[in-house]
GUDREN-786121 format. One record per residue (C-alpha): residue number from 1; chain; x, y, z. Coordinates in steps of 0.25 Angstrom, whole numbers, plus 5000, padded with zeros to 4 digits. Example, Ala and Ser with C-alpha at 12.3 -4.5 7.8 and 13.67 -1.06 7.14 Angstrom:
! GUDREN-786121
<site num="1" chaine="A" u="5049" v="4982" w="5031"/>
<site num="2" chaine="A" u="5055" v="4996" w="5029"/>
! end
This chain:
! GUDREN-786121
<site num="1" chaine="A" u="4999" v="5000" w="5001"/>
<site num="2" chaine="A" u="5005" v="5015" w="4997"/>
<site num="3" chaine="A" u="5008" v="5022" w="5008"/>
<site num="4" chaine="A" u="5000" v="5035" w="5011"/>
<site num="5" chaine="A" u="5005" v="5048" w="5010"/>
<site num="6" chaine="A" u="5008" v="5054" w="5024"/>
<site num="7" chaine="A" u="4998" v="5065" w="5025"/>
<site num="8" chaine="A" u="4988" v="5054" w="5021"/>
<site num="9" chaine="A" u="4995" v="5043" w="5032"/>
<site num="10" chaine="A" u="4992" v="5059" w="5040"/>
<site num="11" chaine="A" u="4978" v="5059" w="5036"/>
<site num="12" chaine="A" u="4975" v="5043" w="5039"/>
<site num="13" chaine="A" u="4981" v="5046" w="5056"/>
<site num="14" chaine="A" u="4972" v="5056" w="5057"/>
<site num="15" chaine="A" u="4960" v="5049" w="5053"/>
<site num="16" chaine="A" u="4964" v="5038" w="5062"/>
<site num="17" chaine="A" u="4965" v="5048" w="5074"/>
<site num="18" chaine="A" u="4954" v="5055" w="5070"/>
<site num="19" chaine="A" u="4946" v="5042" w="5072"/>
<site num="20" chaine="A" u="4952" v="5039" w="5085"/>
<site num="21" chaine="A" u="4947" v="5050" w="5091"/>
<site num="22" chaine="A" u="4934" v="5050" w="5083"/>
<site num="23" chaine="A" u="4933" v="5035" w="5092"/>
<site num="24" chaine="A" u="4937" v="5040" w="5104"/>
<site num="25" chaine="A" u="4928" v="5052" w="5105"/>
<site num="26" chaine="A" u="4914" v="5044" w="5099"/>
<site num="27" chaine="A" u="4918" v="5031" w="5104"/>
<site num="28" chaine="A" u="4926" v="5030" w="5115"/>
<site num="29" chaine="A" u="4922" v="5046" w="5123"/>
<site num="30" chaine="A" u="4909" v="5046" w="5118"/>
<site num="31" chaine="A" u="4904" v="5032" w="5114"/>
<site num="32" chaine="A" u="4888" v="5035" w="5115"/>
<site num="33" chaine="A" u="4887" v="5043" w="5100"/>
<site num="34" chaine="A" u="4892" v="5032" w="5094"/>
<site num="35" chaine="A" u="4884" v="5021" w="5102"/>
<site num="36" chaine="A" u="4873" v="5030" w="5096"/>
<site num="37" chaine="A" u="4878" v="5030" w="5082"/>
<site num="38" chaine="A" u="4880" v="5015" w="5080"/>
<site num="39" chaine="A" u="4863" v="5013" w="5083"/>
<site num="40" chaine="A" u="4862" v="5023" w="5071"/>
<site num="41" chaine="A" u="4863" v="5038" w="5065"/>
<site num="42" chaine="A" u="4854" v="5049" w="5066"/>
<site num="43" chaine="A" u="4858" v="5062" w="5061"/>
<site num="44" chaine="A" u="4849" v="5073" w="5060"/>
<site num="45" chaine="A" u="4856" v="5079" w="5049"/>
<site num="46" chaine="A" u="4861" v="5075" w="5034"/>
<site num="47" chaine="A" u="4871" v="5085" w="5031"/>
<site num="48" chaine="A" u="4877" v="5086" w="5016"/>
<site num="49" chaine="A" u="4889" v="5090" w="5015"/>
<site num="50" chaine="A" u="4902" v="5090" w="5006"/>
<site num="51" chaine="A" u="4913" v="5080" w="5006"/>
<site num="52" chaine="A" u="4924" v="5090" w="5007"/>
<site num="53" chaine="A" u="4934" v="5088" w="5019"/>
<site num="54" chaine="A" u="4934" v="5102" w="5024"/>
<site num="55" chaine="A" u="4918" v="5099" w="5026"/>
<site num="56" chaine="A" u="4915" v="5090" w="5037"/>
<site num="57" chaine="A" u="4902" v="5090" w="5041"/>
<site num="58" chaine="A" u="4904" v="5084" w="5055"/>
<site num="59" chaine="A" u="4917" v="5092" w="5058"/>
<site num="60" chaine="A" u="4908" v="5106" w="5053"/>
<site num="61" chaine="A" u="4895" v="5104" w="5061"/>
<site num="62" chaine="A" u="4902" v="5097" w="5073"/>
<site num="63" chaine="A" u="4893" v="5085" w="5072"/>
<site num="64" chaine="A" u="4894" v="5070" w="5079"/>
<site num="65" chaine="A" u="4894" v="5056" w="5072"/>
<site num="66" chaine="A" u="4880" v="5055" w="5069"/>
<site num="67" chaine="A" u="4874" v="5069" w="5068"/>
<site num="68" chaine="A" u="4876" v="5070" w="5053"/>
<site num="69" chaine="A" u="4871" v="5061" w="5042"/>
<site num="70" chaine="A" u="4882" v="5067" w="5032"/>
<site num="71" chaine="A" u="4883" v="5067" w="5017"/>
<site num="72" chaine="A" u="4895" v="5072" w="5011"/>
<site num="73" chaine="A" u="4898" v="5075" w="4996"/>
<site num="74" chaine="A" u="4905" v="5084" w="4985"/>
<site num="75" chaine="A" u="4899" v="5098" w="4987"/>
<site num="76" chaine="A" u="4888" v="5093" w="4999"/>
<site num="77" chaine="A" u="4877" v="5091" w="4987"/>
<site num="78" chaine="A" u="4864" v="5085" w="4986"/>
<site num="79" chaine="A" u="4859" v="5079" w="4973"/>
<site num="80" chaine="A" u="4845" v="5078" w="4969"/>
<site num="81" chaine="A" u="4837" v="5067" w="4975"/>
<site num="82" chaine="A" u="4834" v="5062" w="4962"/>
<site num="83" chaine="A" u="4849" v="5063" w="4954"/>
<site num="84" chaine="A" u="4852" v="5049" w="4948"/>
<site num="85" chaine="A" u="4869" v="5053" w="4946"/>
<site num="86" chaine="A" u="4874" v="5045" w="4957"/>
<site num="87" chaine="A" u="4872" v="5054" w="4970"/>
<site num="88" chaine="A" u="4865" v="5041" w="4977"/>
<site num="89" chaine="A" u="4875" v="5041" w="4989"/>
<site num="90" chaine="A" u="4870" v="5056" w="4992"/>
<site num="91" chaine="A" u="4855" v="5053" w="4989"/>
<site num="92" chaine="A" u="4856" v="5042" w="4998"/>
<site num="93" chaine="A" u="4863" v="5048" w="5009"/>
<site num="94" chaine="A" u="4851" v="5059" w="5010"/>
<site num="95" chaine="A" u="4840" v="5050" w="5008"/>
<site num="96" chaine="A" u="4845" v="5041" w="5020"/>
<site num="97" chaine="A" u="4849" v="5053" w="5030"/>
<site num="98" chaine="A" u="4833" v="5059" w="5027"/>
<site num="99" chaine="A" u="4827" v="5045" w="5028"/>
<site num="100" chaine="A" u="4833" v="5037" w="5037"/>
<site num="101" chaine="A" u="4840" v="5047" w="5045"/>
<site num="102" chaine="A" u="4830" v="5056" w="5046"/>
<site num="103" chaine="A" u="4837" v="5068" w="5047"/>
<site num="104" chaine="A" u="4832" v="5081" w="5050"/>
<site num="105" chaine="A" u="4841" v="5090" w="5041"/>
<site num="106" chaine="A" u="4850" v="5089" w="5029"/>
<site num="107" chaine="A" u="4862" v="5103" w="5028"/>
<site num="108" chaine="A" u="4868" v="5102" w="5017"/>
<site num="109" chaine="A" u="4883" v="5107" w="5021"/>
<site num="110" chaine="A" u="4891" v="5116" w="5009"/>
<site num="111" chaine="A" u="4905" v="5122" w="5010"/>
<site num="112" chaine="A" u="4914" v="5132" w="5005"/>
<site num="113" chaine="A" u="4926" v="5129" w="4995"/>
<site num="114" chaine="A" u="4917" v="5116" w="4990"/>
<site num="115" chaine="A" u="4926" v="5109" w="4979"/>
<site num="116" chaine="A" u="4913" v="5103" w="4973"/>
<site num="117" chaine="A" u="4906" v="5117" w="4970"/>
<site num="118" chaine="A" u="4920" v="5122" w="4966"/>
<site num="119" chaine="A" u="4920" v="5111" w="4955"/>
<site num="120" chaine="A" u="4904" v="5115" w="4953"/>
<site num="121" chaine="A" u="4909" v="5130" w="4951"/>
<site num="122" chaine="A" u="4921" v="5128" w="4943"/>
<site num="123" chaine="A" u="4914" v="5118" w="4934"/>
<site num="124" chaine="A" u="4925" v="5109" w="4934"/>
<site num="125" chaine="A" u="4919" v="5096" w="4935"/>
<site num="126" chaine="A" u="4909" v="5094" w="4922"/>
<site num="127" chaine="A" u="4902" v="5081" w="4929"/>
<site num="128" chaine="A" u="4900" v="5075" w="4917"/>
<site num="129" chaine="A" u="4912" v="5067" w="4915"/>
<site num="130" chaine="A" u="4909" v="5051" w="4920"/>
<site num="131" chaine="A" u="4918" v="5051" w="4933"/>
<site num="132" chaine="A" u="4914" v="5066" w="4938"/>
<site num="133" chaine="A" u="4906" v="5063" w="4950"/>
<site num="134" chaine="A" u="4910" v="5076" w="4957"/>
<site num="135" chaine="A" u="4906" v="5084" w="4943"/>
<site num="136" chaine="A" u="4892" v="5078" w="4943"/>
<site num="137" chaine="A" u="4890" v="5078" w="4958"/>
<site num="138" chaine="A" u="4893" v="5093" w="4959"/>
<site num="139" chaine="A" u="4883" v="5095" w="4948"/>
<site num="140" chaine="A" u="4874" v="5095" w="4958"/>
<site num="141" chaine="A" u="4875" v="5108" w="4962"/>
<site num="142" chaine="A" u="4876" v="5114" w="4948"/>
<site num="143" chaine="A" u="4863" v="5123" w="4950"/>
<site num="144" chaine="A" u="4871" v="5129" w="4962"/>
<site num="145" chaine="A" u="4883" v="5133" w="4951"/>
<site num="146" chaine="A" u="4873" v="5139" w="4942"/>
<site num="147" chaine="A" u="4866" v="5145" w="4954"/>
<site num="148" chaine="A" u="4879" v="5153" w="4958"/>
<site num="149" chaine="A" u="4885" v="5156" w="4943"/>
<site num="150" chaine="A" u="4871" v="5162" w="4940"/>
<site num="151" chaine="A" u="4870" v="5170" w="4953"/>
<site num="152" chaine="A" u="4885" v="5175" w="4955"/>
<site num="153" chaine="A" u="4890" v="5175" w="4942"/>
<site num="154" chaine="A" u="4901" v="5185" w="4945"/>
<site num="155" chaine="A" u="4906" v="5179" w="4960"/>
<site num="156" chaine="A" u="4917" v="5173" w="4959"/>
<site num="157" chaine="A" u="4921" v="5159" w="4961"/>
<site num="158" chaine="A" u="4921" v="5158" w="4976"/>
<site num="159" chaine="A" u="4910" v="5164" w="4977"/>
<site num="160" chaine="A" u="4903" v="5156" w="4968"/>
<site num="161" chaine="A" u="4908" v="5143" w="4975"/>
<site num="162" chaine="A" u="4903" v="5146" w="4989"/>
<site num="163" chaine="A" u="4888" v="5153" w="4982"/>
<site num="164" chaine="A" u="4888" v="5138" w="4975"/>
<site num="165" chaine="A" u="4892" v="5130" w="4988"/>
<site num="166" chaine="A" u="4881" v="5136" w="4994"/>
<site num="167" chaine="A" u="4872" v="5136" w="4983"/>
<site num="168" chaine="A" u="4873" v="5120" w="4980"/>
<site num="169" chaine="A" u="4871" v="5118" w="4996"/>
<site num="170" chaine="A" u="4856" v="5123" w="4992"/>
<site num="171" chaine="A" u="4855" v="5113" w="4979"/>
<site num="172" chaine="A" u="4860" v="5103" w="4988"/>
<site num="173" chaine="A" u="4847" v="5108" w="4996"/>
<site num="174" chaine="A" u="4837" v="5108" w="4986"/>
<site num="175" chaine="A" u="4842" v="5095" w="4981"/>
<site num="176" chaine="A" u="4840" v="5089" w="4995"/>
<site num="177" chaine="A" u="4824" v="5092" w="4994"/>
<site num="178" chaine="A" u="4824" v="5084" w="4980"/>
<site num="179" chaine="A" u="4825" v="5071" w="4990"/>
<site num="180" chaine="A" u="4813" v="5066" w="4994"/>
<site num="181" chaine="A" u="4816" v="5061" w="5007"/>
<site num="182" chaine="A" u="4820" v="5076" w="5009"/>
<site num="183" chaine="A" u="4807" v="5081" w="5004"/>
<site num="184" chaine="A" u="4799" v="5073" w="5013"/>
<site num="185" chaine="A" u="4807" v="5077" w="5026"/>
<site num="186" chaine="A" u="4806" v="5091" w="5023"/>
<site num="187" chaine="A" u="4791" v="5091" w="5021"/>
<site num="188" chaine="A" u="4789" v="5084" w="5035"/>
<site num="189" chaine="A" u="4800" v="5095" w="5040"/>
<site num="190" chaine="A" u="4808" v="5082" w="5047"/>
<site num="191" chaine="A" u="4822" v="5089" w="5039"/>
<site num="192" chaine="A" u="4829" v="5102" w="5035"/>
<site num="193" chaine="A" u="4839" v="5107" w="5025"/>
<site num="194" chaine="A" u="4851" v="5114" w="5028"/>
<site num="195" chaine="A" u="4861" v="5121" w="5020"/>
<site num="196" chaine="A" u="4876" v="5123" w="5025"/>
<site num="197" chaine="A" u="4887" v="5130" w="5019"/>
<site num="198" chaine="A" u="4900" v="5129" w="5027"/>
<site num="199" chaine="A" u="4909" v="5139" w="5022"/>
<site num="200" chaine="A" u="4924" v="5134" w="5023"/>
<site num="201" chaine="A" u="4931" v="5148" w="5023"/>
<site num="202" chaine="A" u="4923" v="5154" w="5035"/>
<site num="203" chaine="A" u="4920" v="5143" w="5043"/>
<site num="204" chaine="A" u="4905" v="5146" w="5042"/>
<site num="205" chaine="A" u="4894" v="5137" w="5041"/>
<site num="206" chaine="A" u="4882" v="5143" w="5034"/>
<site num="207" chaine="A" u="4868" v="5139" w="5032"/>
<site num="208" chaine="A" u="4858" v="5141" w="5019"/>
<site num="209" chaine="A" u="4846" v="5150" w="5023"/>
<site num="210" chaine="A" u="4834" v="5149" w="5013"/>
<site num="211" chaine="A" u="4828" v="5161" w="5020"/>
<site num="212" chaine="A" u="4840" v="5171" w="5016"/>
<site num="213" chaine="A" u="4847" v="5161" w="5005"/>
<site num="214" chaine="A" u="4859" v="5161" w="5010"/>
<site num="215" chaine="A" u="4869" v="5154" w="5020"/>
<site num="216" chaine="A" u="4871" v="5160" w="5032"/>
<site num="217" chaine="A" u="4880" v="5155" w="5044"/>
<site num="218" chaine="A" u="4874" v="5146" w="5052"/>
<site num="219" chaine="A" u="4886" v="5150" w="5064"/>
! end
């Protein structure tokens, strides 16, 4: 077997040490939580976030295991429920969270400096090649890109990207409403939908306000 580079070996050692701290905290010092979790999960929230390594939802929100049911993908996108383009993993996770876990809220958590949205805005991926999975995926947010270019034609590329990052969250919220299971829960008042945006540079968390039609600081 080929030797791993020193940096990667160090990463593995950090991961193992990290698990030992996790084990000590949750199994040795406070075993009750995982004793309960071993019987099943009961999260109240489905969080759809980006797989960007800088934006870990559990770390950002200070969650314990079992607090949130998390779906992570490139650019924290939600396809339409009737999508037949191979997005079944995300669709199935949403259906499971709503129907089986009966979560009371869904949060779409976007963030600044998103590589997926940057690729969409710069049209670096054509989405037509057989193996261009990323291009086809981020094209879910194409309506957001078109909107931003139409509304902000003279804005800087950075301003357009930030606006598209936020507009794509609203696309995902609208797409969530195409799910029959979500529609039923909304009609019963049993679920709420939220759009949040983590500003990486400012270290701020914003939430979409339909009344203001803007993302406003949560804290």
